[in-house]
C-alpha positions as CSV (number, residue, x, y, z in Angstrom):
1,M,-0.8,4.6,-26.5
2,G,-3.6,7.0,-25.0
3,R,-4.1,9.0,-22.1
4,N,-2.6,8.7,-18.5
5,N,-3.0,10.0,-15.0
6,A,-1.0,9.3,-11.8
7,A,-2.7,7.7,-8.8
8,A,-1.4,8.3,-5.3
9,T,-1.2,5.2,-3.1
10,G,0.2,6.3,0.4
11,R,3.2,7.5,-0.2
12,E,3.8,5.3,-3.6
13,N,2.6,7.0,-6.8
14,T,1.7,5.0,-10.0
15,L,1.2,6.1,-13.5
16,A,-1.7,4.6,-15.4
17,I,-1.5,4.6,-18.9
18,T,-4.7,3.3,-20.9
19,T,-4.2,2.4,-24.4
20,P,-6.8,3.4,-27.4
21,E,-8.6,-0.1,-26.9
22,G,-9.2,0.6,-23.0
23,I,-6.6,-1.8,-21.7
24,E,-4.9,0.0,-18.6
25,F,-1.6,-0.8,-17.2
26,R,0.2,0.7,-14.2
27,M,3.7,1.5,-13.6
28,L,5.4,2.5,-10.2
29,I,7.1,6.0,-10.3
30,A,10.3,6.3,-8.9
31,G,10.7,8.5,-5.9
32,P,13.4,11.2,-5.2
33,V,15.4,8.8,-2.7
34,T,16.0,6.0,-5.1
35,R,16.6,8.4,-8.0
36,A,19.3,10.2,-5.9
37,L,20.9,6.6,-4.9
38,A,20.9,5.8,-8.8
39,W,22.4,9.2,-9.7
40,G,25.1,8.6,-7.0
41,T,26.3,5.4,-8.6
42,D,26.1,7.2,-12.1
43,F,28.3,9.7,-10.3
44,L,31.0,7.3,-9.1
45,C,31.1,5.7,-12.5
46,I,31.8,9.3,-14.2
47,G,34.3,9.8,-11.5
48,A,36.2,6.6,-11.9
49,A,36.3,7.1,-15.8
50,S,37.5,11.0,-15.2
51,I,40.6,9.6,-13.3
52,V,41.3,7.3,-16.2
53,L,40.7,10.3,-18.7
54,N,42.9,12.7,-16.5
55,N,45.7,10.3,-16.5
56,V,45.7,9.8,-20.2
57,L,45.3,13.8,-20.7
58,M,48.1,14.3,-18.4
59,L,50.7,13.7,-21.3
60,T,49.5,16.7,-22.9
61,G,50.3,18.5,-20.0
62,I,54.1,18.0,-21.0
63,V,53.2,20.4,-24.2
64,S,51.4,23.0,-22.3
65,R,49.5,23.0,-18.8
66,D,46.8,25.5,-19.9
67,F,46.2,23.3,-23.1
68,Y,45.8,20.1,-20.7
69,Q,43.5,22.1,-18.3
70,A,41.4,23.3,-21.1
71,L,41.2,19.9,-22.9
72,Y,40.3,18.1,-19.6
73,V,37.5,20.3,-18.8
74,I,35.9,20.0,-22.4
75,S,36.3,16.3,-22.3
76,F,34.8,15.8,-18.8
77,F,32.1,17.8,-19.8
78,L,31.4,15.8,-23.1
79,F,31.9,12.3,-21.2
80,S,29.4,13.2,-18.4
81,A,26.8,14.3,-20.6
82,G,27.5,11.6,-23.1
83,Y,27.5,9.0,-20.4
84,G,23.8,9.5,-19.7
85,I,22.9,10.1,-23.5
86,T,24.5,6.9,-24.6
87,T,23.6,4.7,-21.9
88,E,20.0,5.8,-21.6
89,W,19.5,5.5,-25.4
90,F,21.2,2.1,-26.1
91,W,20.0,0.6,-22.8
92,R,16.3,1.6,-23.4
93,G,16.1,4.5,-20.6
94,Q,18.7,3.0,-18.3
95,T,22.0,4.0,-16.9
96,V,24.5,1.7,-14.6
97,G,22.9,3.2,-11.4
98,K,19.2,2.8,-12.9
99,K,20.1,-0.9,-13.8
100,L,21.4,-1.5,-10.2
101,F,18.2,0.3,-8.5
102,R,15.7,-1.2,-11.2
103,L,14.6,2.2,-12.6
104,R,13.9,3.1,-16.2
105,V,13.0,6.4,-18.2
106,V,9.9,6.1,-20.4
107,D,7.7,8.5,-22.0
108,I,5.1,9.7,-20.0
109,H,2.3,8.8,-22.4
110,G,3.7,5.3,-22.7
111,L,5.0,5.8,-26.3
112,K,8.5,4.5,-27.3
113,L,11.3,6.8,-25.8
114,Q,12.7,9.0,-28.6
115,F,16.4,10.2,-28.9
116,S,15.5,14.1,-28.7
117,Q,14.0,13.1,-25.2
118,V,17.4,11.4,-24.0
119,L,19.1,14.2,-25.4
120,I,16.9,16.8,-23.7
121,R,16.6,15.4,-20.2
122,N,20.4,14.7,-20.0
123,L,21.4,18.3,-21.3
124,M,18.8,19.8,-18.7
125,R,20.9,18.5,-16.0
126,I,23.1,21.5,-16.1
127,I,20.0,23.3,-14.8
128,D,18.8,20.4,-12.5
129,S,22.3,20.3,-10.7
130,M,22.3,23.9,-9.8
131,P,23.4,25.4,-7.6
132,A,24.9,22.4,-6.2
133,L,24.0,18.8,-5.4
134,Y,21.0,18.4,-7.9
135,L,19.0,21.2,-5.7
136,V,17.0,22.3,-8.3
137,G,16.1,18.9,-9.9
138,G,15.7,17.5,-6.3
139,L,12.9,20.0,-5.2
140,S,11.3,19.4,-8.5
141,C,10.9,15.7,-7.8
142,I,9.5,16.4,-4.5
143,I,6.7,18.9,-5.4
144,N,6.1,17.1,-8.9
145,R,3.3,14.7,-8.7
146,H,5.1,12.4,-11.2
147,S,8.7,13.1,-9.3
148,Q,10.0,14.7,-12.6
149,R,13.2,16.8,-12.5
150,L,13.2,19.7,-15.1
151,G,14.7,17.5,-17.6
152,D,12.2,15.3,-17.4
153,F,9.1,17.7,-17.6
154,V,10.7,19.3,-20.7
155,A,11.6,16.0,-22.2
156,N,7.9,14.6,-21.3
157,T,9.7,11.6,-19.4
158,V,9.2,10.1,-16.2
159,V,11.4,7.6,-14.1
160,I,9.4,4.5,-13.2
161,R,10.4,1.5,-10.9
162,N,10.6,-2.0,-12.1
163,P,10.1,-4.2,-9.1
164,K,11.6,-7.9,-9.4
165,I,8.9,-10.2,-9.3
166,N,8.8,-13.8,-9.5
167,E,8.2,-15.0,-13.0
168,P,5.3,-17.5,-13.7
169,D,6.0,-21.1,-14.7
170,L,5.0,-20.7,-18.2
171,D,5.8,-24.5,-18.9
172,Q,3.5,-25.2,-16.6
173,L,1.0,-22.7,-17.8
174,L,1.3,-23.5,-21.3
175,S,2.2,-27.0,-21.5
176,G,0.1,-29.9,-22.9
177,K,-2.4,-27.5,-24.8
178,Y,-2.6,-27.2,-28.7
179,N,-1.7,-24.0,-30.2
180,S,-3.5,-23.6,-33.4
181,L,-2.0,-20.4,-34.3
182,R,1.5,-22.2,-34.6
183,E,0.2,-23.7,-37.9
184,Y,1.0,-20.2,-39.3
185,P,4.8,-19.4,-38.4
186,L,5.0,-16.5,-40.7
187,L,2.0,-14.7,-38.9
188,A,3.3,-15.9,-35.6
189,A,6.9,-14.2,-36.4
190,R,4.8,-11.1,-37.3
191,L,2.8,-11.2,-33.9
192,R,6.2,-11.5,-32.0
193,Q,7.5,-8.4,-34.0
194,H,4.5,-6.2,-33.5
195,V,3.8,-6.7,-30.0
196,S,5.7,-4.7,-27.3
197,P,7.0,-5.9,-24.1
198,A,4.4,-4.2,-22.1
199,E,1.7,-5.7,-24.4
200,A,2.9,-9.0,-23.8
201,K,3.1,-8.5,-20.1
202,I,-0.5,-7.5,-19.9
203,A,-1.6,-10.9,-21.8
204,L,0.7,-12.9,-19.5
205,Q,-0.8,-11.2,-16.4
206,A,-4.3,-11.5,-17.6
207,L,-3.6,-15.6,-17.7
208,V,-1.7,-15.7,-14.5
209,R,-4.3,-13.6,-12.6
210,R,-7.4,-15.1,-14.3
211,N,-8.5,-16.9,-11.3
212,E,-8.9,-13.7,-9.2
213,F,-11.6,-12.5,-11.0
214,D,-15.5,-13.3,-10.9
215,P,-16.8,-15.3,-14.1
216,E,-18.2,-12.1,-15.7
217,S,-15.4,-9.8,-15.3
218,R,-13.2,-12.7,-16.4
219,V,-15.1,-12.8,-19.6
220,E,-14.9,-9.3,-20.1
221,L,-11.3,-9.1,-19.4
222,F,-10.2,-11.8,-22.0
223,R,-12.8,-10.3,-24.5
224,E,-10.9,-6.6,-24.7
225,V,-7.6,-8.2,-24.4
226,S,-8.2,-10.4,-27.2
227,S,-9.7,-7.7,-29.3
228,H,-6.7,-5.8,-28.9
229,F,-4.3,-8.6,-30.1
230,H,-6.5,-9.2,-33.0
231,T,-5.6,-6.1,-34.3
232,K,-2.0,-6.9,-34.3
233,V,-1.9,-9.7,-36.7
234,S,-5.1,-11.2,-38.1
235,F,-5.0,-15.3,-38.3
236,P,-7.3,-17.2,-40.6
237,E,-10.4,-18.0,-39.3
238,E,-9.4,-21.6,-39.1
239,A,-6.9,-20.7,-36.8
240,T,-9.3,-19.2,-34.5
241,H,-12.7,-21.0,-35.0
242,G,-14.1,-22.6,-31.9
243,I,-11.7,-21.3,-29.4
244,T,-12.7,-19.0,-26.6
245,D,-11.0,-15.3,-25.9
246,E,-9.1,-16.7,-23.1
247,Q,-7.8,-19.7,-24.9
248,Y,-6.8,-17.3,-27.9
249,I,-4.6,-15.1,-25.5
250,R,-3.1,-18.5,-24.1
251,N,-2.1,-18.9,-27.8
252,V,-0.6,-15.5,-28.1
253,V,1.4,-15.8,-24.9
254,D,2.9,-19.1,-26.1
255,I,4.0,-17.6,-29.2
256,L,5.4,-14.5,-27.6
257,Y,7.3,-16.2,-24.6
258,H,7.9,-19.5,-26.5
259,S,10.3,-18.9,-29.8
260,K,10.0,-22.5,-30.5
261,P,6.7,-25.2,-30.3
262,Q,6.5,-26.8,-27.2
263,I,6.7,-30.4,-27.3
């Protein structure tokens, strides 16, 4: 992915990411209030788990109360830090709270989120939570144009919103049209493997919103998007000969969103 910048629209910020091919897509940046609500949910999850943990470790208090207290403090710290690290890594930037409020941690440049970034931003919670109630992290989110707390700033991450949208009717959008790319199932499978969800969404939105553009802009849009997907997998010339860039993208979307041929 290429450069990025943030654009303010009223009180709502967006993060614009431009690929090397010149394709731009925008992501809504999560504000401090929504992030606080998500953190509150995660805090309740950790609190509930700590009660269970405490009941289990209380058995060690029979041997030594000091040992029990030390073991509980260490275990609680490891669990509270491990909760964010584990969930954000395996759920691709989400925790229980972030899932509930449709938030996600992403690399600020649109690259794949690395484990080191997840680790750093979660370990930095110790500083962000100082002196109490995430005061340092909250102030950082308010004054930072990307609403980043210190952990996000150091890890080069940002928390975005994934607003719920109505999915287009793909069967209606794609049905009844011959897809020449499906004649090459191995290449089609390779295409699905090499295309990211963000790239697939760009192609789909280009088709859904194609009637919103004037003819010249529409042709230019599909020329750029088609050029990008041609770099992913090279289909034989007979599979693409005689079809427009828009038809090519329709075929690509059909492959990406329909794993089996449509009858």
